[in-house]
C-alpha positions as CSV (number, residue, x, y, z in Angstrom):
1,X,-6.8,14.4,10.6
2,X,-4.8,16.2,7.7
3,X,-3.2,14.6,4.5
4,X,-0.2,15.3,2.5
5,X,2.9,13.8,0.8
6,X,6.4,13.5,2.1
7,X,8.5,16.1,0.6
8,X,11.8,15.5,2.1
9,X,13.4,12.9,4.2
10,X,16.5,12.7,6.2
11,X,17.0,9.2,6.7
12,X,20.1,9.1,8.8
13,X,18.4,11.4,11.3
14,X,15.1,9.7,11.2
15,X,12.8,12.5,10.3
16,X,11.3,14.5,7.4
17,X,8.8,16.9,6.1
18,X,5.4,16.5,4.8
19,X,3.8,19.0,2.2
20,X,0.2,19.3,3.6
21,X,-2.9,19.9,1.2
22,X,-2.6,23.5,2.2
23,X,0.9,23.9,0.8
24,X,2.4,24.2,4.1
25,X,5.3,22.1,5.6
26,X,5.3,20.0,8.6
27,X,7.9,18.1,10.4
28,X,7.5,14.5,11.1
29,X,9.8,12.2,13.6
30,X,10.0,8.5,13.1
31,X,8.7,8.0,16.8
32,X,5.3,9.5,15.4
33,X,4.7,6.6,12.9
34,X,1.9,4.2,13.4
35,X,1.7,1.1,11.4
36,X,4.4,1.8,9.2
37,X,8.3,1.6,9.5
38,X,10.3,4.8,8.8
39,X,12.6,3.0,6.3
40,X,9.7,1.7,4.2
41,X,8.8,5.3,3.4
42,X,9.9,7.2,0.3
43,X,9.5,10.7,-0.7
44,X,5.8,11.3,-2.6
45,X,4.2,8.6,-0.3
46,X,0.8,9.9,1.0
47,X,0.3,10.4,4.7
48,X,-2.3,11.0,7.3
49,X,-1.5,13.0,10.5
50,X,-2.5,15.4,13.2
51,X,-0.6,18.8,13.5
52,X,0.5,19.9,16.8
53,X,2.5,22.6,17.8
54,X,6.3,21.5,18.6
55,X,9.1,23.2,20.1
56,X,10.3,24.8,16.7
57,X,6.9,24.9,15.0
58,X,4.2,22.7,13.5
59,X,5.0,18.9,13.8
60,X,3.0,16.0,12.6
61,X,1.6,13.3,15.2
62,X,0.0,9.9,14.7
63,X,1.4,9.5,11.2
64,X,-0.2,6.9,9.0
65,X,0.3,6.1,5.4
66,X,-2.8,6.5,3.5
């Protein structure tokens, strides 16, 4: 599992970007959230996630709030 903080959220589109501990940005979609609602998250919140290769690059899956 990787950890990072929410860098940007596109609330109207249901996705955002996480700044990982390694400094790289990773896309996440609300459908990958576990035990938390998208609307309960804010920029700067810490998350734990796994990274997979999506169609447009790295993508966070199994996303949980820390």
